[in-house]
MARNU-818082 format. One record per residue (C-alpha): residue number from 1; residue in three letters; chain; x, y, z. Coordinates in Angstrom, 3 decimals, decimal comma. Layout:
PT	resi	resn	chain	c1	c2	c3
PT	NUM	ala	A	X	Y	Z
...
//
This chain:
PT	resi	resn	chain	c1	c2	c3
PT	1	met	A	21,218	14,793	34,725
PT	2	met	A	18,846	11,966	33,804
PT	3	lys	A	16,261	13,329	36,253
PT	4	ile	A	16,581	16,829	34,760
PT	5	met	A	16,155	15,454	31,222
PT	6	ser	A	13,091	13,497	32,319
PT	7	val	A	11,523	16,620	33,794
PT	8	leu	A	12,323	18,560	30,615
PT	9	gly	A	10,704	15,914	28,429
PT	10	leu	A	7,572	15,811	30,577
PT	11	ala	A	7,334	19,592	30,558
PT	12	leu	A	7,553	19,723	26,774
PT	13	ile	A	4,647	17,308	26,572
PT	14	ala	A	2,621	19,253	29,128
PT	15	cys	A	3,038	22,523	27,196
PT	16	asn	A	1,680	20,980	24,006
PT	17	val	A	-2,018	21,632	24,533
PT	18	ser	A	-3,272	21,879	20,955
PT	19	ala	A	-1,931	18,926	18,964
PT	20	gly	A	-0,163	15,583	19,036
PT	21	leu	A	3,620	15,644	19,091
PT	22	val	A	3,958	13,878	15,719
PT	23	ser	A	3,139	16,078	12,741
PT	24	gln	A	3,754	13,461	10,042
PT	25	ser	A	4,135	9,691	9,891
PT	26	leu	A	4,309	6,720	7,521
PT	27	gly	A	3,527	3,118	8,396
PT	28	ser	A	3,591	-0,330	6,819
PT	29	leu	A	2,484	-3,620	8,341
PT	30	leu	A	2,757	-6,885	6,405
PT	31	thr	A	1,194	-10,204	7,339
PT	32	ile	A	1,742	-13,704	5,956
PT	33	arg	A	-0,827	-16,224	7,172
PT	34	asp	A	-0,391	-19,954	6,474
PT	35	cys	A	-3,452	-22,139	7,027
PT	36	pro	A	-2,971	-25,710	5,695
PT	37	thr	A	-6,548	-26,975	6,113
PT	38	ala	A	-8,736	-23,839	5,977
PT	39	gly	A	-11,544	-23,657	3,452
PT	40	asn	A	-12,133	-19,901	3,355
PT	41	glu	A	-10,689	-16,565	4,448
PT	42	ser	A	-12,111	-16,408	7,971
PT	43	gln	A	-11,003	-19,982	8,709
PT	44	cys	A	-7,539	-19,101	7,425
PT	45	ile	A	-7,231	-16,174	9,838
PT	46	ser	A	-8,204	-18,402	12,771
PT	47	glu	A	-6,019	-21,328	11,743
PT	48	ser	A	-2,970	-19,099	11,180
PT	49	leu	A	-3,056	-18,301	14,907
PT	50	ser	A	-3,278	-21,949	15,954
PT	51	ala	A	-0,629	-24,626	16,326
PT	52	ser	A	-1,359	-26,026	12,847
PT	53	gly	A	-0,866	-22,664	11,103
PT	54	asn	A	1,547	-19,773	11,168
PT	55	val	A	1,465	-15,959	11,002
PT	56	thr	A	4,391	-13,595	10,327
PT	57	ile	A	4,111	-9,867	10,976
PT	58	glu	A	6,544	-7,126	9,887
PT	59	glu	A	5,893	-3,536	11,001
PT	60	gln	A	7,494	-0,156	10,323
PT	61	ile	A	6,390	3,281	11,564
PT	62	ile	A	8,599	6,289	10,810
PT	63	asp	A	8,185	10,030	11,354
PT	64	thr	A	11,699	11,233	10,496
PT	65	thr	A	11,745	10,850	6,694
PT	66	asn	A	9,268	11,286	3,841
PT	67	val	A	9,849	7,890	2,199
PT	68	leu	A	9,170	4,379	3,506
PT	69	ser	A	10,072	1,206	1,586
PT	70	tyr	A	9,122	-2,309	2,597
PT	71	gly	A	9,108	-5,824	1,237
PT	72	asn	A	9,004	-9,550	1,846
PT	73	glu	A	8,672	-12,539	-0,477
PT	74	tyr	A	4,990	-11,783	-1,156
PT	75	ser	A	4,725	-8,000	-0,998
PT	76	ser	A	6,774	-4,898	-1,742
PT	77	gly	A	6,166	-1,202	-2,129
PT	78	thr	A	6,955	2,409	-1,239
PT	79	leu	A	5,143	5,270	0,486
PT	80	leu	A	6,030	8,865	-0,414
PT	81	leu	A	4,913	11,868	1,625
PT	82	asp	A	5,680	15,156	-0,148
PT	83	pro	A	3,615	17,998	1,340
PT	84	ser	A	5,651	20,626	-0,522
PT	85	lys	A	3,909	19,485	-3,727
PT	86	phe	A	0,466	19,225	-2,102
PT	87	ser	A	0,558	15,464	-2,672
PT	88	val	A	-0,162	13,552	0,508
PT	89	pro	A	0,728	10,799	-0,144
PT	90	glu	A	1,694	8,400	-2,967
PT	91	phe	A	1,442	4,629	-2,376
PT	92	lys	A	2,826	1,947	-4,695
PT	93	phe	A	2,679	-1,745	-3,829
PT	94	glu	A	1,897	-5,282	-4,907
PT	95	ile	A	0,962	-8,399	-2,966
PT	96	thr	A	0,592	-12,067	-3,891
PT	97	ser	A	-0,250	-15,321	-2,108
PT	98	asp	A	0,196	-19,067	-2,439
PT	99	thr	A	-2,644	-21,534	-1,967
PT	100	gln	A	-3,730	-21,876	1,675
PT	101	gln	A	-2,468	-18,395	2,518
PT	102	arg	A	-4,034	-15,059	3,425
PT	103	asn	A	-1,436	-12,273	3,072
PT	104	gly	A	-1,998	-8,621	3,881
PT	105	val	A	-0,483	-5,189	3,476
PT	106	asn	A	-1,596	-2,306	5,728
PT	107	leu	A	-0,353	1,211	4,956
PT	108	phe	A	-0,960	4,692	6,326
PT	109	ala	A	0,401	8,212	5,958
PT	110	tyr	A	-0,611	11,489	7,547
PT	111	gln	A	0,505	15,108	7,524
PT	112	gln	A	-0,393	18,041	9,755
PT	113	tyr	A	-1,074	21,468	8,224
PT	114	leu	A	-1,597	24,997	9,518
PT	115	trp	A	-3,876	27,201	7,416
PT	116	thr	A	-2,684	30,841	7,637
PT	117	gly	A	-4,838	32,384	4,905
PT	118	glu	A	-8,334	33,765	4,941
PT	119	asp	A	-11,259	31,434	5,590
PT	120	ala	A	-11,489	28,926	2,746
PT	121	val	A	-12,384	25,373	1,730
PT	122	ile	A	-9,676	22,703	1,455
PT	123	glu	A	-10,372	19,686	-0,764
PT	124	phe	A	-8,362	16,467	-0,512
PT	125	thr	A	-8,618	14,015	-3,429
PT	126	val	A	-7,093	10,556	-3,903
PT	127	asp	A	-6,951	8,755	-7,252
PT	128	phe	A	-6,040	5,087	-7,475
PT	129	asn	A	-5,939	2,221	-9,914
PT	130	phe	A	-5,061	-1,422	-9,455
PT	131	leu	A	-5,251	-4,906	-10,905
PT	132	met	A	-6,572	-7,767	-8,820
PT	133	ser	A	-7,512	-11,415	-9,120
PT	134	asn	A	-11,180	-12,273	-9,405
PT	135	asp	A	-11,623	-15,794	-8,037
PT	136	val	A	-13,260	-17,032	-4,858
PT	137	trp	A	-12,197	-19,276	-2,005
PT	138	gly	A	-15,183	-20,886	-0,405
PT	139	ser	A	-17,655	-18,017	-0,539
PT	140	asp	A	-14,945	-15,339	-0,173
PT	141	leu	A	-13,199	-13,237	-2,808
PT	142	asp	A	-9,491	-13,985	-3,189
PT	143	ser	A	-8,384	-10,320	-3,150
PT	144	his	A	-9,367	-7,057	-1,436
PT	145	tyr	A	-8,386	-3,405	-1,869
PT	146	asn	A	-9,607	-0,807	0,655
PT	147	val	A	-8,867	2,937	0,953
PT	148	thr	A	-9,816	5,404	3,713
PT	149	val	A	-9,139	9,162	3,671
PT	150	leu	A	-10,045	11,721	6,316
PT	151	phe	A	-9,599	15,173	7,813
PT	152	ala	A	-8,987	15,212	11,569
PT	153	asp	A	-8,343	17,802	14,259
PT	154	asp	A	-5,589	15,661	15,727
PT	155	ile	A	-3,900	12,271	15,395
PT	156	tyr	A	-2,196	10,315	18,174
PT	157	ala	A	-0,023	7,228	18,248
PT	158	ser	A	-2,264	4,586	19,800
PT	159	gly	A	0,245	1,948	20,886
PT	160	gly	A	-0,949	-0,290	18,032
PT	161	phe	A	-0,240	0,057	14,340
PT	162	phe	A	-2,930	2,474	13,155
PT	163	pro	A	-3,086	5,827	14,990
PT	164	thr	A	-6,220	7,160	16,663
PT	165	met	A	-8,130	10,226	15,491
PT	166	asp	A	-9,485	13,085	17,568
PT	167	gly	A	-12,282	15,015	15,909
PT	168	val	A	-12,846	13,558	12,422
PT	169	leu	A	-14,076	16,416	10,220
PT	170	asp	A	-14,762	14,516	6,988
PT	171	ser	A	-13,971	11,048	5,654
PT	172	ala	A	-14,551	8,665	2,745
PT	173	thr	A	-13,961	4,945	2,215
PT	174	phe	A	-13,616	2,680	-0,829
PT	175	gln	A	-13,905	-1,128	-0,603
PT	176	ser	A	-13,357	-3,306	-3,650
PT	177	lys	A	-15,825	-5,930	-2,382
PT	178	ser	A	-18,589	-3,340	-2,801
PT	179	glu	A	-17,697	-2,767	-6,458
PT	180	thr	A	-18,055	-4,835	-9,624
PT	181	met	A	-14,539	-5,984	-10,528
PT	182	leu	A	-13,757	-6,949	-14,084
PT	183	pro	A	-11,898	-10,250	-14,668
PT	184	thr	A	-9,165	-8,345	-16,530
PT	185	gly	A	-8,056	-4,741	-16,750
PT	186	ala	A	-7,333	-2,112	-14,123
PT	187	phe	A	-9,926	-0,561	-11,843
PT	188	phe	A	-9,793	3,253	-11,601
PT	189	gly	A	-11,251	5,020	-8,592
PT	190	ser	A	-11,308	8,471	-6,996
PT	191	met	A	-12,533	9,971	-3,705
PT	192	ser	A	-12,660	13,540	-2,398
PT	193	ile	A	-13,290	15,048	1,017
PT	194	ser	A	-13,449	18,731	1,931
PT	195	gln	A	-13,514	20,991	4,963
PT	196	asn	A	-14,021	24,683	5,709
PT	197	val	A	-10,902	26,074	7,391
PT	198	thr	A	-10,384	29,310	9,285
PT	199	thr	A	-7,263	31,407	9,763
PT	200	asn	A	-4,631	29,662	11,919
PT	201	gln	A	-6,574	26,388	12,017
PT	202	ser	A	-4,481	23,228	12,410
PT	203	phe	A	-5,629	19,938	10,896
PT	204	tyr	A	-4,381	16,578	9,639
PT	205	leu	A	-4,867	14,771	6,322
PT	206	tyr	A	-4,772	10,979	6,607
PT	207	thr	A	-4,713	8,168	4,025
PT	208	gln	A	-4,945	4,435	4,738
PT	209	val	A	-4,768	1,431	2,398
PT	210	gln	A	-5,421	-2,208	3,255
PT	211	ser	A	-5,043	-4,944	0,669
PT	212	phe	A	-5,227	-8,733	0,927
PT	213	ala	A	-4,227	-11,590	-1,367
PT	214	ile	A	-5,854	-14,926	-0,517
PT	215	asn	A	-5,330	-18,543	-1,624
PT	216	gly	A	-3,373	-17,695	-4,775
PT	217	gly	A	-4,953	-14,281	-5,286
PT	218	phe	A	-3,068	-11,036	-5,915
PT	219	val	A	-3,376	-7,250	-5,968
PT	220	asp	A	-1,142	-5,079	-8,165
PT	221	ser	A	-1,213	-1,390	-7,221
PT	222	thr	A	2,189	-0,510	-8,686
PT	223	his	A	0,287	1,879	-10,972
PT	224	thr	A	-0,182	3,773	-7,700
PT	225	leu	A	-2,453	5,760	-5,438
PT	226	thr	A	-1,839	9,512	-5,682
PT	227	ser	A	-3,423	12,480	-3,930
PT	228	gln	A	-3,926	16,192	-4,440
PT	229	ile	A	-4,877	19,191	-2,292
PT	230	asn	A	-6,945	22,038	-3,761
PT	231	gly	A	-8,240	25,222	-2,166
PT	232	tyr	A	-11,280	27,411	-2,817
PT	233	asp	A	-12,371	30,734	-1,400
PT	234	leu	A	-15,811	30,993	0,164
PT	235	ser	A	-17,320	32,074	-3,177
PT	236	gly	A	-16,119	28,816	-4,768
PT	237	ala	A	-13,267	30,303	-6,821
PT	238	thr	A	-10,143	28,128	-7,058
PT	239	leu	A	-7,087	29,362	-5,162
PT	240	asp	A	-4,020	29,403	-7,395
PT	241	asp	A	-0,880	27,495	-6,420
PT	242	thr	A	0,911	30,635	-5,189
PT	243	val	A	-1,848	31,455	-2,698
PT	244	leu	A	-2,171	27,822	-1,656
PT	245	ala	A	1,582	27,444	-1,110
PT	246	ser	A	1,654	30,604	0,999
PT	247	ala	A	-1,328	29,773	3,201
PT	248	leu	A	-1,076	25,992	3,593
PT	249	gln	A	1,887	25,336	5,870
PT	250	pro	A	3,094	21,742	6,427
PT	251	gln	A	4,012	21,150	10,045
PT	252	asn	A	7,206	19,121	10,372
PT	253	gly	A	9,293	18,153	13,348
PT	254	pro	A	8,638	18,796	17,045
PT	255	val	A	6,089	21,346	18,199
PT	256	glu	A	7,675	24,749	18,839
PT	257	val	A	7,617	26,003	22,433
PT	258	asn	A	7,044	29,756	22,878
PT	259	glu	A	8,985	31,954	25,304
PT	260	pro	A	6,537	31,834	28,260
PT	261	ala	A	6,432	28,057	27,961
PT	262	ser	A	10,249	27,957	27,896
PT	263	ile	A	10,362	29,909	31,158
PT	264	ile	A	7,910	27,460	32,727
PT	265	ile	A	10,063	24,526	31,587
PT	266	leu	A	13,187	26,120	33,054
PT	267	ser	A	11,397	26,657	36,370
PT	268	leu	A	10,272	23,044	36,432
PT	269	val	A	13,782	21,809	35,745
PT	270	leu	A	15,300	24,025	38,437
PT	271	thr	A	12,789	22,969	41,065
PT	272	gly	A	12,926	19,312	40,069
PT	273	leu	A	9,197	19,030	39,457
PT	274	ala	A	7,883	16,322	37,149
PT	275	val	A	4,783	17,102	35,184
PT	276	arg	A	2,483	14,353	33,991
PT	277	arg	A	0,499	15,023	30,866
PT	278	arg	A	-3,222	14,835	31,603
PT	279	gln	A	-5,087	12,577	29,208
PT	280	pro	A	-8,448	14,167	28,237
PT	281	asn	A	-11,406	12,192	27,001
PT	282	his	A	-11,619	12,325	23,201
PT	283	phe	A	-14,041	11,109	20,621
PT	284	ile	A	-11,939	8,573	18,716
PT	285	ala	A	-12,616	7,412	15,185
PT	286	gln	A	-10,544	4,293	14,606
PT	287	pro	A	-9,951	3,003	11,066
PT	288	asp	A	-10,093	-0,718	10,371
PT	289	arg	A	-7,620	-2,735	12,396
PT	290	pro	A	-4,755	-4,447	10,550
PT	291	asn	A	-5,157	-8,163	10,057
//
């Protein structure tokens, strides 16, 4: 029975030729880095990995629910993925640090869609606001807030924390270190990406946030990052919510196997053949690594 189940599982993978097996996912990775003698951020990262320092890592990746909550003594937050409301996703979090620390929060969420309407343009917008400290440690800022959004043909689990992308169609990135941050008050930002889609095209929308609190610094994003999907016909006219809800289909759960594929699977099981999924060469666009 175990051999038959193994063959069945391999056959299911082999019959999935158009997309990764995971249609949605949420992830959080927290780091606490202690560095007793470091004088700046880069030294702290190095020292935390040595005998005189310490690093703690907590990781979660889930693809079975639409909500992920996390927390430790320096950071807490939630990720909400609600494709039925065209909001993909909502992030809320905060992170702090003590002196001689460099603490991080790494978050991602993605959702696969199938466009069943006429050819159109899909626009994906994220809005965010946050408070952050505005001091320096050595020559480094004591807080960072980074956001990446993208369209992709496909997304695969990579074996590490962040997934890998196959065929990035459009992307945008925000980095707080490239902006002028006020000593007090919230920073408000927005980014949009767009892509022409054709009937029965499958694609993914991906959002990633990385934030770091360093040597007593902090970032407060409990006011949230939110996102919105809009659609336009090829003349530029906005598609109303009824049309958008009908044509933009969230893909959830395992990939469906059609009848011919089911017959192939049954034949493989009966003959005891094991099928190994061939790994094609892909152009991979990898977001920043967690640290």
